[in-house]
N, C-alpha and C positions, 0 to 999 in steps of 0.2 A: 504494500500500500504506500503510495507516494506521500511524502511529508507535505501536509497542507496547513501546518500550524502558522505559516506566515500570514494567512488570511485573518488571523486575530490581531495583527499589527495595527497600530492606530492610523496607518495610511488608508485603511479601507472602511467602508460603510456596509450596512447589512445588504444593500442592493448589489454590492460587488460579491459578497459571499453567496448570495442567492444565484447570481449569474454563474459563478464558478461551479456551483452544485448542479445547475441545469446543464451546463456545457459538459461537465464530467459525465453525466448520465448519457448525454447524446453521443459523446465519443465512445463510450463503452458499447453502444449499440451499432455504431456506424464505422468505426476505425479499427485497424488500418484498412486502406483500400488497395486494390491491385494497381501496381505502378507500371505494368507492361506498356500501356499506352498513356503517357503522361498528359497528353492533350485532352483525351477523353476523360481521364480521371479528374483533371482540374475543372473541366466544364461541369462534370457531375457533382463534384464537391461544392462548387459555387452554388449550383442549383439547390442542393440539399441544405447547405448552410443558410441560404436565403429562405427556403421554405420553413426552416425551424426558427427563423427570426434572428439568428445570430449576426447577420450582416447589417442589421440596423445600426450596430455600433461602429461600423466602418466609415460612415459618412453622415453628414448632418441631414436631418429631416427637413426638406424644403418647406413643409407646412408649419414647422416649428423649429427654426434653425438655432438650436442651442449649441454651445461649444462642444466639440468632440470630448468624450471622457477618456483620457489617456490611460487611466487605471484599468478601465474595462478593456481597452485595446490590448494592454499588456497581459492581463489575466487570460484573455482569449488566446493570444499567441502562445503564451507559456503552456497552456493546457493542450492546445492542438499540437504543438511541437512535441510534447511529451508522448503523444499517441501516434502521430504520423506527420513527418516533415512536409509532405506534399499538402496536407490539409492546412498547415500553418501558412505555406506559400500561397495557397488559393485565397485564404482570408486576407492575408497581408496585402496582396496586390489590389484587392477591392478598395482598401483604404488608401494606400499610397497612390494608386492610379487616379483616384478622384479627389485626393487631398486638396489640390489647388482649386478645384471646383467647389468643394465644401467651404474653404476659407475665403475665396475671392470671387467665386462665380456669380453670374447674373441669374435672375430667376429663370430665364430661358435655358441657360447652360445647366442649371441645377435640375432640369427635367431628367437628365441622365441619371441622377441619384435615385430617382424613383425606380429605375431599372436595376442599378447596381446593388441597391440595398435589399432587393428582393431576389437577387440571383438571376434575373432575366438577361443581364448583360455583364460582360467581363470588361475590366478596365486595365490600363497600363500607363506607366510613367516613362516618357521618352526623353531622357536628359543626356545620357552618355553618348559619346561619339568615338570613332576609331582613333582620333588623335587628341581627344580631350576627355579623359575619364574623370579623375579627381580634379583636374583643372577646368572647372566649368566655364570660367570666364574666357577660356580660349576656344570655345566652340566655333565651328565654321559654318554650320547649317544656317541658311538665310531665309528670311521671310520678307518679301518685297511687296510694298503696297502698290496695288494696280487698280485704280478706280475704287470700287467699293469692296475689293477683295484683297487678301494677302496670298502671295504665291510662295510656297515652301519648297526649297531645293536643298538636297544634301542627304546625309545618312545619319542614322542612330544605331547604336549597337549595344549588346548585352541587355536588350529590352525584355524584361520578364513579361510573360503572357504575349510576347511578340508572335503574331500569326494566329492567335486565338481570341485576342481582345476585340471587343466591339467598339471601343472608344479609347483614344490615346490623348493624354496630356503631353503636348509637344513643346519643346523650348527651342527657339531659333533666334538668330541675330537679326534685329531690325534696325540697328545702327544709330540709335539716338545719341550714343556716346561710345567711346572706346571701352573695351573690356566688358566687365560685368554689367555696366550701366546701359549697354546697348542690346540687351536680351529681352525677349517677350515670350509669353506663354499662350498656347492656343488649344482649343478643343478640336480634335480631328477625328471624325468617324472613320472606322476601319475600311469602309467601302468608298472612301474618297478617291476619285480617279487619280492615278499617278502614284498612289501609295502601294508598295509591294514588299513582300518578304524577300530580301536579297539572299539570305542565308539562315538556316536553322543552326543553332549553336549547341553542341553537346558538351556537357560538363560532368564531373565525377559523381555528382548527385543529380540525376536527371530531372530537369524542370523545363517547362516551355520557355525557351530563350531564342531570340532572333536578332539579326541585323536587318534593319528596315531601310528601304530606299524611298526617297521623296523626289519624284520627278515632276517638278512644276505642279505640285498639289495645290489646288485653288480652294481656299475657304473664305467665307464671308468675313467682313471686318467684325461682325458680331461674335466670331469665334475667339477673339482676343480676350484673354482672362486678365482682369484688372486693367492697368494702363500700359501703353507701349513703353518699353524700357524697364518695366517692373519685374521682368521674368526671373532675374537672379534673386531678388528679394522674395518673390513668391516661392521659388524652389527651396530656398533656405528656410522659409517659414514652414513649409510642408515637412522638410527633414527634421526641423526642430520638434515637431509633434511626433513623427514616426520613428525617429532614430532610437529612442529608448525602447520602442517595441521590438527592435532587432535584438537588444539585450534580453528582452523577455523571452523571445524565441530560443536564444542560447540557453537561458535558464531551463526551459522545458527539455531541451536536449540533455543538459547536464543532469537534471533530476532523474531522467529516465536511465542515464548511464549509472548513476549512483544506485538506483533501485535494482538494476540488473546485476551490479557488482555485489551488493549486499546479499542478494539471493544466491549468487554464485559462491561467495565466500562461506555462506552458511551450509551449503549442500555439497560442495566439492570436497572430497577427502584427499589429503596429502600427508604422507608420512604417518598414516594411521590416525589422523585427526582432521577436523574441519579446517579448511584453508584459513578461516578467520582466526584460528588460534596463533597463526604466525604474527609476531609483533610488527613485522614490516608491512603486512597486509593491513593490520589495524591502523598503522600510521598513514597509509595511502587513503584509507576510507575517511580518517579524520581530516586529512587535507582536502579531500573532495567535498565533505560536508561544510568545512569552513569556507572554501571558495564559493560554494553555492550561496550560503547565507550572506556573505559579504556582497556578492553580485546582486542578490535580491534586494538588499537594502539600497544600493545605488540605483537600481532600476526603478523601484517603487518610490524612492525619494524624488527622482526626476518626474515621474508621472504625477505624483501628488502635488509637486510644486507647480506644474503646468495647470493642473485642474484647480488649484487654489487661486488662479488668476494671474500668474506671472506672464507678462507679455512674451518673454523669451526664456528658454531654458537651455541655451546653447552649451554652457559649461556642464550643467548637470546631465544633459542627454549625451554629450560626448563622453563624459566619464563613465556613464552607465553602459554605453555601447562598447567602449574600449575594454573595460574591465570584464564585463559579463561574457563577451565573445572570446577574449583571450583565455579567461579562466575556464570557460566551458571546454575549450580545446584541451587544456591541461587535464580536466576531469575525465574527459572521454579517452584521452590517451592512457591515463591510469587504468580505466576500465578495460581497455583493450589488453593492456599488459597483464592484468589479473585474470582475464579470460584465456590467456595463452593462445594456443592455436585457433580456438573457436573465435577469438577476437578479430582475426583477420580472414575468417571464412566467409566467402561471399554469401549474402543472404541473412547472416546473423544480425540481430538488432544492433549490437555494439559496432559491428563493421559498418552498418548503414549510418549510424550516428557519426562515426569518424569521417565519413564522406560528406554528410550534411553540414557539419559545423564549419568546415573550412571556408566556405563562401561568405559566411556571416562576418568574417574578419576583413572582408574586402568591400562588399557592396554597402551602399549608403554611407560611404566614407571609410576608407581603409584605416586600419589601426594606426599607422604612422600619421595619417592625416588628422585623426582624432587627437593625437598628441600635440600637433601644431595648434589645433583649435583650442585645446585646454590651456596650453602655454600662453597663447594670445589673450585668452580671457583672464588668466591670472595676472598678466602684465597690464591689462586694461587697454590692449592695442586694438 
């Protein structure tokens, strides 16, 4: 049984504990899913999460636009990740993909949220480019105003849900100023003429990922999210909300690794006694539990701070994301070691966790980038 004592911490309210209990019961009935066809699995997961009402937390309700509850987002991602990494991915992209629309979208743009919150449509966040990953201000894709339309030209890559999304939030250079101040954000439907999948990308933990080509994709000026030139600010605001949820997903992976390890240590016999009797194994388990609790405190501090009304949680979210993902990697590595040969056997849960966790230290700001963000916040830069 996973440790859920953290839900008694003062960061949470009864509604969060109720949400966690309902989601846990849903996961027990529906997860894990078959990962053979990840596209079909993600579409199915989004539909099921929408039907069960859990996607309501991923975006604002256009009829009652209250702020996103980051604690609910984090609890959801942690719980789903503990059961099935692909389920976490499916939920996370519904939130990240529509985050700009939730925070800055017009009433017309927010009509998409009626579909993404029910699972009728999948969303994606198109920010990274082949030559500008972490260096967002260096993006090359352009959006040129032509009469009453914008014409988008260029490429995006490492786009989660690329090829299966129904709507993309796309960032492109509109040129109001050099660097970060000349970027804008747009709502682009997947069926827009000129938008195509240039390449499907395969990674160690299979997820729907693609490189997208924009060949003079024409969208109306009403597709612009916020103001022209505000794209970088919009992107950073979205990441400010969702970055701590990446740490929450890492927590879910780490907790599952600890559960599997304690079960293994209690049942596996070595030298005529349970594996747990070895003091070195006890030390590993203690380190795993310590890293998990420390990461959880940082993740839920960031979420609570944002929910308490802080306009930005750049420092808190960066710390949470960096520490939780790095420590989850350590926890899972110890789990693999304690499982021995089974830990690297294809199809074993610990082996799959080892593959799942690695990407979390890269996307939505690599670990080294988070250190730069934290240092600048400390220095007040």
